[in-house]
Every structure is written in C-alpha cells, then in structure tokens.
C-alpha positions in Angstrom: 111.1 67.5 -1.2 107.7 67.1 -2.8 107.1 63.8 -0.9 107.6 65.6 2.4 105.2 68.4 1.3 102.6 65.7 0.3 103.1 63.9 3.6 102.4 67.0 5.7 99.4 68.1 3.5 97.8 64.7 3.9 98.5 64.7 7.6 96.8 68.1 7.9 93.8 66.8 6.0 93.5 63.8 8.3 93.8 66.0 11.4 91.1 68.3 9.9 88.8 65.4 9.2 89.3 64.1 12.7 88.5 67.5 14.2 85.4 67.7 12.1 84.2 64.3 13.3 85.0 65.1 16.9 82.9 68.4 16.5 79.9 66.4 15.4 80.3 63.9 18.2 80.8 66.7 20.8 77.6 68.4 19.7 75.6 65.2 20.0 77.2 64.6 23.4 75.8 67.9 24.9 72.4 67.9 23.2 69.5 67.0 25.5 68.4 63.4 25.3 64.9 62.4 24.2 63.9 59.0 25.6 60.4 57.6 25.4 59.5 55.6 28.5 57.2 53.5 26.3 55.4 51.0 28.5 55.0 53.5 31.3 53.6 56.3 29.1 51.3 54.2 27.0 48.2 56.2 28.0 49.6 59.6 27.2 51.6 58.6 24.1 50.9 60.9 21.2 50.9 59.1 17.8 50.7 61.1 14.6 47.4 60.9 12.6 49.4 59.9 9.5 50.8 56.8 11.3 49.7 53.5 9.7 49.5 50.7 12.2 46.8 48.0 11.5 44.4 47.6 8.7 40.8 47.4 9.9 37.3 47.3 8.4 35.0 50.1 9.3 31.9 49.1 11.2 28.8 51.2 11.8 26.7 51.3 15.0 24.6 48.3 13.8 27.7 46.1 13.3 27.6 46.3 9.5 30.7 46.9 7.3 30.8 48.7 4.0 32.8 46.1 2.2 31.1 44.9 -1.0 33.8 42.2 -1.7 34.8 43.9 -5.0 38.4 42.7 -4.6 40.1 46.0 -5.6 42.1 46.1 -2.4 43.3 42.6 -3.1 44.3 43.4 -6.7 46.2 46.6 -5.7 48.2 45.0 -2.9 51.7 44.6 -4.1 52.6 41.8 -1.7 49.4 39.8 -1.8 48.8 40.7 1.9 45.0 40.8 1.5 42.9 37.8 0.5 39.2 38.1 0.0 36.7 35.2 -0.1 33.2 36.0 -1.3 30.0 34.2 -1.7 26.8 34.7 -3.7 23.7 35.2 -1.7 20.2 35.2 -3.1 18.1 38.1 -1.9 14.4 37.7 -1.0 13.4 39.5 -4.2 15.2 36.8 -6.3 18.3 38.8 -7.2 21.8 37.5 -6.4 24.3 39.6 -4.5 28.0 39.1 -3.8 28.8 39.2 -0.1 32.0 39.1 1.9 32.8 35.7 3.5 36.3 36.2 4.8 38.7 39.2 4.7 42.1 37.9 5.6 45.0 40.3 6.2 48.7 39.3 6.7 50.2 42.1 8.8 53.6 40.4 8.7 54.0 41.0 4.9 52.2 44.4 4.7 54.4 47.3 3.6 51.8 49.9 4.7 51.7 51.5 1.3 48.0 52.3 1.7 47.1 51.4 -1.9 44.2 49.3 -0.6 42.7 52.1 1.5 43.0 54.8 -1.2 41.5 52.6 -3.9 38.6 51.2 -1.9 35.4 52.5 -3.7 33.3 52.4 -0.5 35.8 53.5 2.0 35.4 50.3 3.9 39.0 49.9 5.2 41.4 52.1 7.1 44.7 52.1 9.0 44.4 52.7 12.7 47.1 53.7 15.1 47.5 50.3 16.8 51.2 49.2 16.7 51.6 46.6 19.5 51.9 43.5 17.4 54.7 41.6 19.1 54.2 37.8 18.6 56.3 34.7 18.7 54.8 33.1 15.7 54.2 34.8 12.3 51.0 32.9 11.9 49.4 35.1 14.5 49.9 38.1 12.3 47.4 36.7 9.8 44.0 38.1 10.9 40.4 37.9 9.7 39.1 41.5 9.6 35.4 40.7 9.3 35.2 39.3 12.8 31.6 40.3 13.5 28.9 37.8 12.4 27.1 38.8 9.2 23.5 40.1 9.6 20.8 38.2 7.7 19.2 40.0 4.8 15.8 41.4 5.6 13.0 39.2 4.5 10.4 40.9 2.4 6.8 40.1 3.4 5.4 37.7 0.8 1.9 37.8 -0.3 0.0 34.6 0.4 -0.3 32.7 -2.8 -3.8 32.0 -3.9 -4.8 28.6 -5.1 -6.5 28.1 -8.5 -9.8 27.6 -6.8 -9.6 30.9 -4.9 -8.7 32.7 -8.2 -11.7 31.1 -10.0 -14.1 32.1 -7.1 -13.0 35.7 -7.3 -13.8 35.9 -11.0 
C-alpha cells in the first residue's frame, strides 16, 4: 500500500513541477519583446557610460598624450595585454627623459578589468564606447595606441660660444 501512496505523491510532485515550468514559459511568451535593430539604429544607439569598449590614449588639442611610459599599466595588466616600449631622449638642457616609443594593446586578450586605467598616475588612458571590432584575423586586434607622430622637444636658444680670443679681449 505504501508503494502506491509513494507513486501518486511523486506523480503529484512531477505534475506540480511541470505546471510551475509551464507558468514561467507562459509568462515569457506573453511579455513584450525587446529587439535591437542594431545596424539600422547605430546612430541613435544609447550605450551606458560605464561600458568598456576599447582602450585609447588621451590626446590634447596639440596632439600630445599624457603617457610618461612609466609601465604601471603594463605591470597591472593580468593578461599581458599591454606592451610598452620606451626610449631615452636627451633634452636640450642636457637632461635625459624617458619617452614612449610604442604602446601596443591586444584587444583580443583584454578582459576589460580597468586596472590599467585606474592605476595610471597621469590619467593618460581610458576606455571608450567603441565596440565594433569584428575581424577575421586575431592579429588585427593588436593595435598601436600612440598613432600620432611624436612632437620634437623644444630647442632652447643657445648662447653663442665665445672663443678664447674674444674672452681675452673683453678683459
């Protein structure tokens, strides 16, 4: 007798679970559909400000970027997505300065964690809202971010050097 009782109780549980599942499916069946007509509404598409699309260097009006080639973004990147190459440049006053040579970014391996952006001491990099990156080859996802040519350092006016004879004449 107990086996018949168990049979019907399990049958009731199965029918209850089936009704519960059909209720969820029925609710989804009658809810209004939200479909993005993506390529057609590209101009009016609203993207959240918090969206992280592509990493870019910030440039000012003169075409200069703020990157000082410190390498903090490269060190903080968990995937090795960022590769910096720097060079030492001698300034007109005789001092040496580290300058950015190449800023390579592999979008295909980026996890968009934003550790590079938050730890940048000069605020030189940011994520923009660009998201159209469909390519056939992963090599095209590796980009050089410092695409504008570097400006030459301003040359300080040098005083004309006097020869020893001119120095002796002034004494």
